[in-house]
N, C-alpha and C positions, 0 to 999 in steps of 0.2 A: 425198353419202354420209354417213351417220351415223358418227361416230368409234366404233370398236369398244368403247371404254370406256363410252360412253353407251348403246350397244345392250346391253352386258353388264349395266349397272345396271338398265335398264328391264325386261329379260327376267328377271333374278334376282328382281325384285319380284313377278313373276307366277308364278314357278316353284312356290312353296308352294301356290298355289291350284290348280295343274294336277296336281302330283304331290308327294305327301308325301315321297317318297324324296329330293327335292331338298335337304331339310334335312339329309340324311345324306351329302351330297356325291356322290350316285350319278348325277347328270346331268353330261354334258360341258359345259364353259363355252360360252356363246354365241360367244365369240371363236374357239374351236376349230371349232365347227360352221360358223361363217361362212367359215372357210378351206376347208372341205370344199365348201361351196356355190360359192365363187368358183373353185375348181379345176374344178368341173363347168360353170360358166357365168362365164367371166371378164367382169367389168364392175363396175358400181356397185350396191351394195345400197341400196335405197330404203325398204325396210320389213322389220322382223323381228318375228315373233310366236312365242310358245310356245303350242302348241295340244295338245289331246288328240284323237288320231285312233285309232279302233279300240282304245280303252283304253290307248294308249301315248303318251307325251309326245314331241312332234315339233316341231322348229324349222321355221318356214316363212319363207323369205327371198324377197322380191321383188327381182329383179335386172334392171337395164337393161344389156343386153349391150353389150360393146365395139363390136359390129357396128352398134349403134344400131337394130336391128330389134325393135320390140315390147318386151314385158316378160315375163320368165320367172319362174316360181314354182318354187322349189327346196325340197324337203323333206329334212330330215336327222334321223335318229333321235337323240333327245336323251339316250338312255342309252348308246348305243354310238359316236355320232359318224358313223355310216355313211350314205352317200347313199341315200335312198329312191327319189326320182324327180325328174324335171324336166319341167315342162310349160308351155305358154303360159298366162300369167295372163289372167284375164277382163277 
């Protein structure tokens, strides 16, 4: 699992390219979004990305569930911190 502060640093570097509002502090921190993702799928975060989906900034977390079955992809709205969806990762 990546330490949250390393995830935060890497994601923040990408935020300005994805959404100009991030400069104004309008995106939730990756650490807050990761808590939302881990509540939905308890486990270990293996990858974090900030993407733009349907013209909205979205955090994508790949999580290895505690159950050990497969890999889950969890999307969290980067502006509100709300869970968008959970699906099996490819």
